[in-house]
Steps between C-alpha positions, in 0.01 A plus 500: 500500500672305783205280582483376140868416498472308831195313371673402177820385669305288749270345243788416262669300774793738541751353745509706826819694565707411802391784733219586737380848570321542834214751510239596760188289522250589228765600243582158359253506210408723214157498343420187695804303386790404724816685400788253426796512738306716750404376846285684754630533852410662829868485611622865507858381458419334164265757341659647184800274517596267209660157558717361222668161438268308734537764775878509492504866395263761658442851381 
C-alpha cells in the first residue's frame, strides 16, 4: 500500500531524495499526508515535470 510506505518513510526520518516532482494543485498529498519530494503548482509549464540535482536537470 503506497500510503503506508510513504507514512513509514516520513515518520522514520528518511532523508529526502534530491528531486522535486511538480503536480497540479490538490495532488500533493495522500490520505492527508504530504507526499515527500512532491510540490503542487498552478504553472502549466511545470506540471508533471521532475527537477533533479537542485533544478540543474529537468525531465
